[in-house]
C-alpha positions as CSV (number, residue, x, y, z in Angstrom):
1,M,51.6,197.7,109.2
2,S,49.1,195.5,107.5
3,D,51.8,194.3,105.0
4,G,54.2,193.5,107.8
5,T,51.5,191.8,109.6
6,D,50.4,189.8,106.6
7,A,54.2,188.9,106.1
8,G,54.7,187.8,109.6
9,S,51.6,185.6,109.5
10,G,52.9,184.0,106.5
11,S,56.1,183.3,108.0
12,T,54.6,181.7,111.1
13,G,52.3,179.7,109.1
14,G,55.1,178.2,106.9
15,G,57.0,177.2,109.9
16,G,54.1,175.3,111.5
17,L,53.5,173.5,108.2
18,A,57.1,172.3,108.2
19,T,56.9,171.3,111.9
20,A,53.9,169.4,111.1
21,K,55.3,167.6,108.2
22,A,58.5,166.7,110.2
23,T,56.2,165.4,113.0
24,L,54.3,163.2,110.6
25,F,57.5,161.9,108.8
26,G,58.9,161.0,112.2
27,S,55.8,159.4,113.4
28,R,55.8,157.2,110.1
29,L,59.3,156.3,110.6
30,R,58.6,155.2,114.2
31,I,55.4,153.3,113.1
32,G,57.6,151.5,110.2
33,A,60.3,150.6,112.6
34,V,57.5,149.2,115.0
35,V,56.1,147.3,112.1
36,V,59.5,145.9,111.0
37,V,60.4,145.1,114.6
38,G,57.0,143.4,115.0
39,L,57.2,141.4,111.9
40,V,60.7,140.2,112.9
41,G,59.3,139.3,116.3
42,M,56.5,137.4,114.6
43,V,58.8,135.5,112.3
44,V,60.9,134.5,115.3
45,A,57.9,133.6,117.2
46,A,56.8,131.6,114.4
47,Y,60.0,129.8,114.2
48,L,60.0,129.0,118.1
49,L,56.4,127.8,117.9
50,G,57.3,125.4,115.1
51,F,55.4,127.2,112.2
52,L,58.5,128.0,110.3
53,G,61.9,126.2,109.9
54,V,65.3,126.8,108.7
55,P,66.1,125.3,105.4
56,S,68.5,122.3,105.6
57,V,71.2,121.0,103.3
58,T,70.2,117.6,101.8
59,G,73.2,116.9,99.8
60,V,76.3,118.4,98.2
61,E,77.8,117.7,95.0
62,N,81.1,119.1,93.6
63,R,82.6,118.8,90.1
64,F,85.6,120.6,88.5
65,G,85.0,123.0,85.9
66,E,87.5,124.8,83.7
67,T,91.1,125.1,84.8
68,N,94.1,127.1,83.7
69,E,97.6,127.6,84.9
70,S,96.7,129.2,88.2
71,T,93.1,128.5,89.3
72,T,90.7,125.5,89.1
73,V,86.9,126.0,89.2
74,I,84.8,123.9,91.5
75,Q,81.1,123.8,90.6
76,T,78.9,123.0,93.6
77,E,75.3,122.1,93.8
78,L,73.6,122.2,97.2
79,G,70.5,120.3,97.6
80,V,68.2,122.6,99.8
81,Q,65.0,121.4,101.6
82,N,62.7,124.5,102.5
83,P,60.1,123.2,105.0
84,N,58.1,126.4,105.0
85,P,54.8,127.0,102.8
86,V,56.6,130.2,101.2
87,G,59.9,131.1,99.7
88,T,62.9,131.8,101.9
89,G,63.7,135.5,100.7
90,F,62.5,136.9,104.1
91,L,64.7,134.7,106.3
92,D,67.9,136.1,105.0
93,V,69.3,132.7,104.0
94,S,72.9,132.2,103.0
95,A,75.1,129.1,102.3
96,G,78.7,128.4,102.9
97,Y,80.9,125.6,102.2
98,E,84.7,124.6,102.6
99,V,86.6,121.8,100.8
100,S,89.8,120.6,102.6
101,M,92.1,117.7,101.8
102,N,94.2,116.5,104.6
103,N,93.2,119.5,106.7
104,I,94.6,121.7,104.0
105,T,91.9,124.1,102.9
106,M,91.6,123.9,99.0
107,A,88.7,126.1,98.4
108,T,85.8,128.1,100.2
109,G,82.9,129.5,99.0
110,G,79.4,130.8,99.7
111,R,76.3,132.4,98.5
112,D,74.0,135.1,100.0
113,D,70.4,136.0,99.6
114,I,69.2,132.6,98.6
115,D,65.4,132.5,97.8
116,V,64.2,128.9,97.2
117,Q,60.7,127.8,96.9
118,P,59.0,125.4,99.2
119,G,60.1,121.9,99.1
120,Q,63.4,120.6,97.4
121,S,65.5,122.9,95.3
122,T,69.2,123.1,94.0
123,V,71.3,126.0,94.8
124,T,74.3,126.3,92.3
125,T,77.6,128.2,93.0
126,R,81.3,127.9,92.2
127,S,84.5,128.6,93.9
128,Y,88.2,128.7,92.8
129,L,91.1,126.4,93.8
130,R,94.3,128.0,93.6
131,N,96.7,125.4,91.8
132,E,99.7,126.6,93.9
133,R,98.1,124.5,96.8
134,I,98.5,121.2,94.9
135,P,102.2,120.7,95.7
136,H,101.3,121.2,99.6
137,W,98.5,118.6,99.3
138,W,100.7,116.1,97.3
139,A,103.5,116.1,100.0
140,S,100.7,115.6,102.7
141,H,99.3,112.6,100.7
142,I,102.6,111.0,100.3
143,R,103.7,111.7,103.9
144,R,100.4,110.2,105.3
145,G,101.3,106.9,103.6
146,E,99.6,107.8,100.5
147,Q,96.3,108.7,102.2
148,T,94.1,111.8,101.8
149,D,90.9,112.7,104.0
150,V,88.7,114.9,101.9
151,R,86.3,116.8,103.9
152,I,83.5,119.0,102.7
153,D,81.8,121.2,105.3
154,A,78.5,122.8,104.0
155,S,75.9,124.9,105.8
156,I,72.7,126.8,105.4
157,R,72.1,129.7,107.6
158,S,69.2,132.0,108.3
159,G,70.3,135.3,109.6
160,L,67.0,136.5,110.7
161,V,66.3,133.6,113.2
162,G,70.0,133.0,113.8
163,R,70.0,129.3,113.2
164,S,72.1,127.1,110.9
165,F,71.9,123.6,109.4
166,A,75.5,121.9,108.6
167,V,76.2,118.6,106.8
168,P,79.8,117.5,106.8
169,Q,80.9,115.1,104.3
170,E,84.1,112.9,104.5
171,R,86.0,110.5,102.3
172,T,89.2,108.6,103.2
173,I,91.1,107.7,100.2
174,Q,94.2,105.5,100.0
175,T,96.6,104.8,97.1
176,D,99.4,102.5,96.3
177,L,101.6,103.9,93.5
178,L,104.9,102.1,94.0
179,S,104.1,98.6,95.0
180,S,103.9,97.5,91.3
181,F,107.5,98.5,91.0
182,N,108.4,95.7,93.5
183,S,109.3,92.6,91.3
184,T,111.2,89.4,91.6
185,E,111.0,88.8,87.8
186,T,114.6,88.2,86.3
187,R,115.2,90.6,83.4
188,E,118.3,90.8,80.9
189,V,120.1,94.0,80.2
190,N,121.5,94.0,76.8
191,V,123.8,96.5,75.0
192,D,123.4,95.5,71.3
193,R,127.1,96.4,70.7
194,P,129.6,94.7,68.4
195,L,132.0,92.5,70.2
196,V,129.9,92.4,73.4
197,S,127.9,89.3,74.2
198,D,124.5,89.9,75.5
199,P,123.0,90.0,78.2
200,V,125.8,91.9,80.0
201,L,123.6,92.0,83.2
202,Y,120.6,90.5,84.8
203,I,118.1,92.4,87.1
204,N,116.9,89.8,89.6
205,R,114.7,92.1,91.6
206,T,113.3,95.7,91.9
207,A,112.0,97.3,95.0
208,G,110.7,101.1,95.4
209,Q,109.8,103.2,98.4
210,W,109.2,106.9,99.3
211,G,112.1,109.0,100.5
212,D,111.9,112.0,103.0
213,V,109.1,114.1,101.4
214,T,109.0,117.8,101.9
215,N,106.7,120.5,100.4
216,E,109.4,121.1,97.8
217,S,110.3,117.7,96.5
218,T,109.2,114.1,96.5
219,P,112.0,111.6,96.4
220,I,111.4,107.9,95.2
221,V,114.1,105.5,96.3
222,L,114.5,102.6,93.7
223,D,116.7,99.4,94.2
224,F,117.9,97.3,91.5
225,Y,119.4,93.9,92.4
226,V,121.9,93.3,89.6
227,Y,123.7,90.0,88.7
228,N,127.0,90.4,86.9
229,P,127.4,87.0,84.7
230,K,130.9,88.2,83.2
231,S,134.1,87.1,84.4
232,Y,135.3,90.6,85.0
233,A,134.0,93.4,87.0
234,I,131.6,96.0,85.4
235,P,131.7,99.7,86.9
236,I,128.6,101.7,86.7
237,S,129.3,105.6,87.1
238,E,126.1,107.1,86.4
239,I,122.3,106.5,86.5
240,E,120.3,108.9,84.7
241,Y,116.4,109.4,85.2
242,G,113.4,111.4,83.9
243,V,109.9,111.4,85.6
244,N,107.1,112.5,83.5
245,M,103.3,112.8,84.2
246,N,101.3,113.3,81.1
247,D,104.4,114.0,79.1
248,I,105.1,117.0,81.5
249,T,108.6,116.5,83.0
250,V,108.0,116.6,86.9
251,G,111.7,115.4,87.8
252,E,115.0,114.6,86.0
253,G,118.5,114.2,87.2
254,T,121.7,112.0,87.5
255,N,122.9,109.9,90.4
256,T,126.6,109.8,90.2
257,R,127.5,107.3,92.8
258,E,129.7,104.8,91.5
259,Y,129.2,100.9,91.9
260,V,131.3,98.1,91.0
261,L,129.6,94.9,89.9
262,A,131.7,92.2,90.9
263,P,131.7,89.1,88.6
264,G,129.3,86.2,89.5
265,E,127.6,88.3,92.3
266,V,124.5,90.2,92.9
267,T,125.0,94.0,93.8
268,Q,122.2,96.3,95.1
269,V,122.3,99.4,93.1
270,R,120.2,102.2,94.5
271,T,119.0,105.3,92.6
272,V,116.9,108.2,94.0
273,T,114.4,109.9,91.5
274,T,113.1,113.3,92.7
275,I,109.7,114.8,91.7
276,D,110.1,118.6,91.8
277,N,107.0,119.5,93.6
278,A,106.8,123.0,91.9
279,N,106.1,121.3,88.6
280,L,102.9,119.6,90.0
281,D,100.4,122.5,89.5
282,E,101.1,122.2,85.8
283,W,100.6,118.5,86.1
284,W,97.3,119.1,87.9
285,V,96.0,121.1,84.8
286,S,96.8,118.3,82.5
287,H,95.2,115.8,84.9
288,L,91.9,117.7,85.1
289,Q,92.0,118.3,81.2
290,R,92.2,114.5,80.6
291,D,89.3,113.7,82.9
292,Q,91.4,113.0,86.0
293,V,93.6,110.6,84.2
294,T,97.5,110.6,84.3
295,D,100.0,108.5,82.7
296,L,103.1,108.3,84.9
297,R,106.5,107.4,83.3
298,I,109.9,107.0,84.9
299,D,112.9,106.3,82.3
300,F,116.5,105.2,83.3
301,S,119.7,104.9,81.6
302,V,123.0,103.6,83.1
303,T,126.5,104.5,82.1
304,T,129.1,101.9,82.4
305,R,132.5,100.8,81.0
306,I,132.9,97.4,79.3
307,G,136.3,96.4,77.7
308,G,137.6,99.9,78.3
309,T,134.7,101.6,76.3
310,S,132.2,103.9,78.2
311,I,128.7,102.7,77.1
312,Q,125.4,104.3,78.0
313,I,122.8,101.8,78.2
314,P,119.0,102.8,77.8
315,M,117.1,100.7,80.3
316,D,114.1,100.5,78.4
317,R,113.0,97.2,79.7
318,F,112.8,98.9,83.3
319,T,110.9,101.9,82.4
320,Y,108.4,102.4,85.1
321,T,104.8,103.1,84.0
322,E,101.5,103.5,85.9
323,T,98.1,105.1,84.8
324,I,96.5,106.9,87.5
325,E,92.8,107.8,87.4
326,T,91.1,109.8,90.1
327,D,87.5,110.8,91.1
328,I,88.2,113.2,93.9
329,F,84.5,114.3,94.6
330,G,83.1,110.9,93.7
331,T,81.0,112.6,91.0
332,K,83.0,112.3,87.8
333,N,80.8,109.5,86.4
334,A,77.7,110.8,88.0
335,T,74.8,112.3,85.8
336,D,73.0,115.3,87.1
337,A,69.3,116.1,86.6
338,G,69.8,117.4,83.3
339,G,71.4,114.3,82.2
340,E,74.8,115.7,81.2
341,N,78.0,114.7,83.3
342,G,79.4,117.6,85.1
343,S,76.9,120.1,83.7
344,E,75.4,122.8,86.0
345,T,71.6,122.8,86.7
346,N,69.8,126.1,86.4
347,D,67.0,125.7,89.0
348,G,65.8,129.3,88.9
349,T,67.1,130.3,92.4
350,T,68.4,133.6,93.0
351,G,71.7,134.8,95.0
352,S,75.0,136.6,94.8
353,G,78.4,136.4,96.0
354,D,80.1,133.6,94.3
355,G,82.7,132.3,96.8
356,T,86.5,132.7,96.0
357,A,89.2,130.5,97.5
358,T,91.4,132.0,100.0
359,D,94.3,130.9,101.9
360,G,92.5,129.4,104.7
361,G,91.2,132.9,105.7
362,T,87.4,132.2,104.8
363,T,85.5,129.8,107.0
364,T,82.0,128.6,106.8
365,D,79.4,128.4,109.6
366,D,79.3,124.6,110.3
367,G,76.6,125.4,112.9
368,S,78.9,124.7,115.9
369,G,78.0,126.4,119.1
370,D,75.1,127.1,121.2
371,D,72.6,128.3,118.5
372,G,70.5,125.3,118.2
373,T,72.4,123.8,115.2
374,T,71.4,120.4,113.9
375,S,73.8,118.5,111.7
376,G,74.2,115.3,109.9
377,G,76.5,113.5,107.4
378,G,78.7,110.5,107.0
379,T,82.0,109.0,106.4
380,T,83.0,106.8,103.5
381,T,86.1,105.0,102.6
382,D,86.9,105.0,98.9
383,G,90.1,103.3,97.3
384,G,88.8,104.5,93.8
385,G,89.4,108.1,94.6
386,I,92.4,110.4,94.6
387,L,95.4,109.0,92.7
388,D,93.9,105.5,92.3
389,A,96.4,103.6,90.3
390,R,94.8,101.4,87.7
391,A,96.4,98.8,85.5
392,P,99.9,98.8,86.9
393,T,102.5,98.2,84.2
394,S,105.7,99.0,85.8
395,A,109.0,97.4,84.9
396,R,107.7,96.0,81.5
397,A,109.1,96.5,77.9
398,V,107.6,99.5,76.2
């Protein structure tokens, strides 16, 4: 009996001890939860009383990084001002941004768990632009009269206090790629053939305009006003063309409409050269690899019959060339704090979650809504941005 009683007492004592431990553990959890809630409440109260502030975006700088056949890296530096006397690790701070061109989302990105020290800091991150979006943007640029609106939406948000600070940036960029093809200079067309006296033709005027652009193709309508000085008619059966950008063929073909150039008269000869937009992603890679510089070239040749002989005439004197230079983000020639163009600054901030470009599915918090958001920004117009044509050299001997 004594053994049994002892055993029973031991069992009861063990159960009491376990219950006491569980009660103590539960009490600690409740106390911990109360402490956390209390701390959160104190932080929110401190914010509402003006003792704490949400970090703000003071500037955004984007630069292109490495590029390959499918993606282009966008390196982003966010200037962040922390108004608090301590770091921001306890505020659950995150950053988000979106780069769009003509309302087409080109890249989105973000960074979580940002912890910056008091004062001004720089947060660096990267996102990825899918090159397959370039043809879509190009078509929009041409359709809108060679105009692109670049918009960068960047915001900093504190999840703890539920507030954000947004800074949108906008740039309107216009280009003029074809006007230099318009010329009233009279130029000779020679065949350099025996028994044929040159010049065989004169081009009195040239004019160019964009055709009906689609997401798949970009037609360029080019008109040549041709004078025939001979005493006999000269037929033109074919006009061949090739469009090259940085030695990459982006369009080629043959116009087979036949023209008969009457003697002593000027005839309007129209040819349509077409850029295949599917080739523009390859061009884009070359454009960035050459520090945003492109050499555009359109070559022509004409097939005609003179004296019963079919002759192909290379139109070298009418080769259209243009050098295109861009500075899409306006930072190509800027120097960062480290003194190197386009380099990434390591400011010691911590974070995770490099943003990856999606097909418009990821959005950033631009601070809109009834959450006490403040915002700021500006709009600039820059004719020296996307596809800025420099040193036009169209219709010249090369």
